[in-house]
N, C-alpha and C positions, 0 to 999 in steps of 0.2 A: 105629695112627694114621698112621705114616709111609707105609705102603703105600697107605692110602686117600687121603692128601694127594697122593702122587705120581700116583695114578690120576685124582684130580680135576684136577690140573694138566695131565695129558696130555689129558684130555677137553676141558678148556677150550681148550688149544692146538688140538686137533682141531676143536672147534666154531668157534674163531676162524677157522681156515682155511676151514671150510665157509661161514661168513658172508662172508668175503672173496671166496670163489668165487661165492657168490650175488650179491654186489654187482656183480661184474664180469660175471656171466652167462656165464662161460666155463668149461669143464671143464678138469681138469688134463691136461697132456700126458704122454706115455709116460715122458719123462725125469724128471718130477716124481714119478711113481709109483715108479720105481726108487729114487729118493733116499729116499722114505718107507720102503721096505722095508729099506734099509741102516740107517736110524735104528733100526728095530725089532731088527735083528740086533745092533747095538751095545748096545742096551738089554739084550738077553739076556746079553751078555758082562759088562757092568758091574754089573747088578743082577738076578741070576737069580731072587731071591725075588719081586721085583715082576713079572717076566715070567711066573712061574708063577701069580701072582695074576690077571694079565690072561687067561691061558689058561683059568682056571676061570670067571671072571666076565664077560669081554668078548671072547669068541672071535672075533667078527666083525672086530674091529679088527686082529687078527693075520692074518686070512685075506685082507687087502687085496692085490690084484694089478693088473696092467696091463689085464686084460680088463674090469675095472670102468670104466676110462677109455675104452678103445677101443669099448666097446659103446654109448657115448653118441652119439646122433644128434639133431641139432637138428630141432625140429618146426616146420613152416611151416604157418601157418593158411591156411584156404581163402581168406580175404579178401585175403591178400597175393599170391595166385597171379595171374599175368598173364591178363587176360580174353582169351578167344579172339576173333579177328577173322575176318570173313568177307568174301568178294568181293561186289561189287555187280553185280547182273545187270539185264538189260533188263526182265525181268518185274517185278522189285522196283520199278524206277523207274516203270514203267507203272501199277503198283498204287498207288503213292504219289500220282502225278499224278491218277489217277482219283478216289481218295478225297478229295483236296483240292478238286478242281474240282466234283465231283458232291455229295459229302457234307459237305465243309468240316471234315474231321477234323483236329484239332490234332496228334494223335499222328503222323499221316502227314506233316504239315508239318514237325514236328521231325525226323523221320527223313530227310526230303528235305534239310533244312538241314545235317544231319550229313554226308550224302553230298556236298552242295555244298561243304562245308568240305574234305572229303577230296579232291574234284576240284580245288579251288583250290590246295591244298597238295601236290598229286600231284607227286612227284619231289623234294620238299624233304627235307632231311636232318633227320628228326624224332628220330632217335636212339631212345631208349627211351620215347618218348611213348606212354603206355598209355591216353590219354583218348579216342583215336579208336576208334569202334566198327567202322568198315570199313577195309579195307586196300587192296585192289586193284580195278581196273576196266579194262575194255577201252576202246579209243578210241571205239567206238560209244556206249557208256554215258556216257563223259565228255562227248561232244558233246550227247547227249540231255539230260543234267543241266544243262549250261551254257545251252543254248538255252531250255529250259523256264524255268529260274530267272530268267535275264536278261530274257526276253520277257514273263513272266506274273507274276513275283513282286510287282511293284508293285501290280497289280490285286488279287492275292490278299490282300496285307497291308491294302490299303484296304478290302477287303470284310470281313475279320475285324475291323478296327478301326472299321468303319462311318464311313469318311471319303468325301469326294467322289471320284468316279472319276478325275478329273484335277485338276491345279493345286492351289490352296490357299495360304494364307498361314501364317506362323509362329505366329500366334495360335491356329490350330486345333490344332497340335501341342502348344503350351504348355497349352492347356486339357485336351487328351487325357492329358498326363503326370500329371495329378492324379487320374485315374480308376483303378479296380482293373483294368480291362481292359488298360491299358498295362503294368501290373506283370506281367501274364501273357504279354505279347507283346514287351516291349521287348528281351529277350535274342534273340528271333528276328530282329527288325529289325536289331539291332546285328550279329548274326552275318552276315546278308545283306550289309550295307554293308561290314563289316570284311573279310570274305573276298573280296568283289568288289574291294575296294581292293588286297588282297594280289595277286590274279592280274593286276590292272591293272599293277602294278609289274613283274610278271614277263614281260608280253607284249612282243614285239618287232615284230610285224606291225602296220602302221599301220591296215589295214582292220579287224582284230580289235579294236584299241584304240578306233577310231572307233565301231564297233558297240556295244562295252561302254559307252562314255561316253554314247552316244545313249540307251541303255536306262536307265542310271543317272540320267540327267537327270530322268526322271519321278519318281524317288524322292528327289530332292535335298531335298525339304521335310522328310524325316525327320532330316536332319543337324542340325536345330535341337536335338534331344535329345542329341546327341553332339558337343560342341564340339571334342574332340580329333580325332575322325574328320573333322569339317568342315575343320579346318586342314590335315589331310593331303590331303584331296581337292583343296583349293584349290592346294596346293603341286604336286600331280601334274598338275592341269589346266594350271597356269601353265607347267610344264615342257613339256608337249606342245604348248601354244599357241606357245611361243617357238621350239621346236626341231623340231617335227614336220613331216612332209612330206605332200604330197597334200591330202586333205580333213581331215586331223587337226587343223590349226590352227583351221579353221572350226568343227568339232565341239567342240573344247575351249573356244573362245570362247562358243559358244552355251550350253555347260554352265555356264560362269562367269556369263554374263549372266542365265540363268534362276535360278541360285543367288542372285545379288544381288537379283533381283526378289522371290523368295520370302522370303528371309531378311532383306532390308533392311540396317539398320545393323550387324547381327551380323557381316557379312562384307564390307561395302562398303570399309571402310578397308584391310583386308588385300588385297582384290582390286585396288584402285586402286594401292597401293604396289607390289604384286607385278607388275602389268602394266607399270607405268612402269619398274621395274627391268629386267624382261625386254626391254622395248623398247630401253632404253639399251644393254644388252649386245649386242643384235642389230644396232645401227646404228653400231658403232664403225668399220666399214669398208664402203665403198659401191662397187659396180660396176654395170654395166648389168643383170646377171642378178639381183643382190640388191636392186636399187632397188625392184622391184615388191613384194617380200616386206616390205620396210621400210614402204612405203606402206600395205600391208595391215595391218600391226601398228599403225601410227598410226591408221588408220581404226577399228580395233577399240577402241583406248583412247578415242577421241573418242565412239564409239557407247556405250560403257559409262558415260560421264559423264552420258548422258541419263537414267539410272536415278534419279539424285538430284543435281541441279545444285548444291544448297547444299553438300553434302558434297564434290562435285567442286571447287567453288570453293576450299574450304579447302586441299585438296591442291595444286591448281594454283597457288595463291598461294605456298605454301612452295617448290614446285619452281622457279617463276619467280624467286623471291627468291634461290635458290641460284645461278641463272644470272647474276643481277645482281651478286652478290658476287664471282663469278669474273671478270666483266668489270671490276668496280671494281679488283680486285687487279691485273689486267693494265694498266689505265690508270695506276694509281699507279706501277707498275714502269716504264712508258714515261716518265713524268714524271721519275722519279729517274734513269733511264738517259740522258735528254737532258741533265740537269744534270751528270752524271758521265761524259759521253762522252769517250773517250780517256784516262780515268783508271782507273776500277775496273770499270766495267760495259761489256763488249764487246758487239758485235752478236750473238754467239752466245748470250750470257746473255739479251739482249732476246728473241731468237727462242724461247728456252726459256720465257720468261715468257708469250709469246703463244700457246704451244702448246695450253694448256688451252682457249683460245677458238677458235683456228683449227684445229679438228679436227672430224671428222664427228660425233662424239658430241654435241658442243655445238650444232652447226648443225642436226642432226636434231631435237634437243630444241626448238629454236626453231621448226622446221617443225611439230612436233607441237602446240605451244601456239598457233601461228598458225592451224592447222586448227581447233583447239578454239574459239578466239575467233570465227573466221569462221562456224563451224557454229552457235554460240549467241550471236552478237553482239547479236541483238535481245532476248535474255533478260536480265532484271535481274541475275541471279546472276553471269554471267561477263563482262558488258560492262565492268565496272570494270578488268578485267585488260588491256584493249586499250592503255591509255596506258603503263603500265610496260613492256609487251611491245614497243611501238613504240620507246620510248626505248632499250631494250636492243639491238634490231635496228639502230637508227641508229648506236649506239655501236660495234657490231661492224663495221659497214660502213666506219666512219671510223678504225678502230683502226690499220690499216697501209695507208695510201693509196698503194699501189704497183700497177703494172700486173700483176705476177705474181699478185695476188689479185683480179683482175677477176672471175673466175668466182664467187668467194665474195660479192663486192659485188653482183653481179647477182642472186644468190639472195636476198640481204637485201632488195634493192629489190623483187623479186617478192613477198616476204612483206609488205612495207609496203603495196604496192598492194592486196593481198588484204585486209589489215586495214582499210585506208581504205574499200574498197568495202563491206565487211560492216557497218561501224558508221556509215557516212555522214559521216565526219569527215576534214577535210583534213590530210594528212601531207606535209610538204615533201620530195618525192622528186626533183624536177627537178634540183636542184643536185648531188645525188649522181651523176646520169647525165651532166650536162653537164660536170662536172669530168673525167670519164673521156675525153671527146672532146678535151680540151685537152692531154692527156698525149702525149708524143712517140711513144709506141708505137702510137697510133692516128692521130696527126696527120701522120706522115711515111710515106713509102713503105717497105714491108718490105724487109729486107736478107737474110732467111733463106730465100728461095725460097717455093715454094707451101706445102709442108708437108702433114702429114696433117690430116684433118678433126678438129675439136675438139668433143667432146661436153661442153658446159658443165654438164650435169646431174650428171655423175659425177666432177667434179674440183673442187677448191677452190683449187688453186694450179698454175700451169704452170711448166715449166722455162724456163731462159733461152734455149735454142735455139728452143723453141716460141714464145716471146714475139716473135721476129723474123719469124715466118712470115706469109704472106698469109692462110692459113686462119684463124689465130687473130685477126688484125685484122678480117677480115670477120665472123667470128662475134660479136665484141664490138660492133662498130659497129651491125650489124643488130639485136642484142639491145637496145642502148641506144635505138635508134629505136623499136623495138617497145614497150619498157616506158614510154618517154616518151609515146607515143601512148595507151597504156592509162591512164596517169596523167591526161593532159589530157582524155581522153574521159569520165572519171568526173565532171568538172566542166564538161562542155560545156553543161549547162543552167543553170549558175550565173550569177547576175547579175554576178558579179565575174570572169567568164572572161577578159575583156580584160586585166585587171591580172595574173591568174595566168599568162597565156600570153605576156605582153610580153617578159620577160627570156629565156625559153626560145627565142622566135623570133629575138631578136637574136643569141644565142649560136649558134643553129643556122646562121644566115646566115654568121657568122664562120667556122664550121667548113667550110661549103660552099665558101667562097672559098679557104680554106687547103689543103684536100685536093686531091690530083691524081687521085683515083680517081673515075671517072665514075659508077660504080654508086652510090657513096656520095652524090655530088652529086644524082643522080636521086631517090634515096629521100628525102633531106632536103628537097629542093625540093617534092616532092609533099606531105610532111608540113606544110611551112610554108604551102602553099596551103590545105590543109584547115583548119589552125588559124586562119589569117587570115579565111577565109570564115565560120567559126563565130563568130569574134570580131565581125565586122561584123554578123552576124545578131543576136547578143545585144545589141550596142550599139543597133541600131535598135529592138528591143523595149524596151530599158531607157529610151530617150528618151521612150517613150510612157507610162511608169508615173509615179505620183504619190507613192508611198510612199518613206520614208527608208531608208537602208541598215540601220538597227537595228530596223526594223519586222519583226515575226514573219512578215508576208506574204512576205518575201523568200524564205523556204524553198519557197514554192509558185510561184516565178517560172518561167514557160514551161510550167506544167502545165495 
């Protein structure tokens, strides 16, 4: 019984080791085999009787050696083997394209999309990615795949899905998403849009990016089904619109505009916010070369508002309100600064408080909303924005009434004249202009020489030496006369023109007498003659009418 018990215990230990080995799915090493042999040798020395019993009844246990372990080789199933990849040839691409166009084979379409994915990710570090069927291709094959897919894939997908050949609204795709046909093709559409987006992010040549965006614009309707891809496309297009060169900004804007028209409210909010943010980032600094680009960006934003004016009003109201809050903070700081002058708040602190208002970013935002109100001033949606915008612009013009900020004030006055002309409402601009003529910098002879020509479009503030030059004085005086003439001409047909022009004429005469510059005197006298002639004409016509000033017929005076 003792021998059998020992054998049973040894077998149990041996079986336990086998079970443990099975659980770990790993064979014993050579060192473990030697240790097992040493245990058997010790057993022979300590218990010869039991060792003889094993030799008779379980000889295999004693014949264990290292070869049993070394002979183990892991078996790899065929399913785990890496699939073989093959190169794409021109013949393969031609065959796929022919099968798709002539026979409409779905198998060929899927093969082509796999090749398109390989082309879009060509050169990427895929590592051990075994999902791709194809591996390499020549530059000729690459170009052939890209041109065919980008040029014709939209029409192919529309043909397979039985959609209109061009255009379409999001409702068409939403209805299509409930059909069985979409379940068969949605992965193909997603592969096309996703891989095209990937290579779009990798491109650096502006012409290639423009071509890709132009082709993808026709397939933008499919982005309704893929919101995540839609957001990524908007982000990429906004980046190219704000930073691209050549024709790329135009192409990117047309892509975004078409996307907003097709998808409607699904992307309008994101596009409005993104374009305004990109505009603000681009207009922080202005010079003669960048001014045209900023104007282009502003025109694009205004044009996009046309897609949905009601949604545009909501965003415009919020952004204009932000500008009003910044101005209010500056006005409150100025009030506190005046009360604490010489005590705690110095001139440097005041200047820092005004910096948020008197910078290009803020002024260009005012220019943008002025353009929007002027473009859609007759529309019911955006016309209510004219009054708060005019109040903000007037507050900015009066914030720091010094001669160094004359360029900024003149920009504000031009904006006010544009708003008044677009909505047909009187805005008191003449006082802002006439106050400038009474300042000593324009009323006295310059002491800084002739100086360099001053471009008032590209500056907001002039230096102290420039302030004393004749060039700056002439630029400001002529601009004042020009803007005052524009303001008065807007109301030249008004029944109240005589009253509107009376104070400006008086102050213009005063400046003409005080200034010693003959060119200024000549320009001002000419303006006075024209204003007085128009006032005399309107008075004669006014004496012949019988309606009262509050009669609605007043609006049609001299028509």
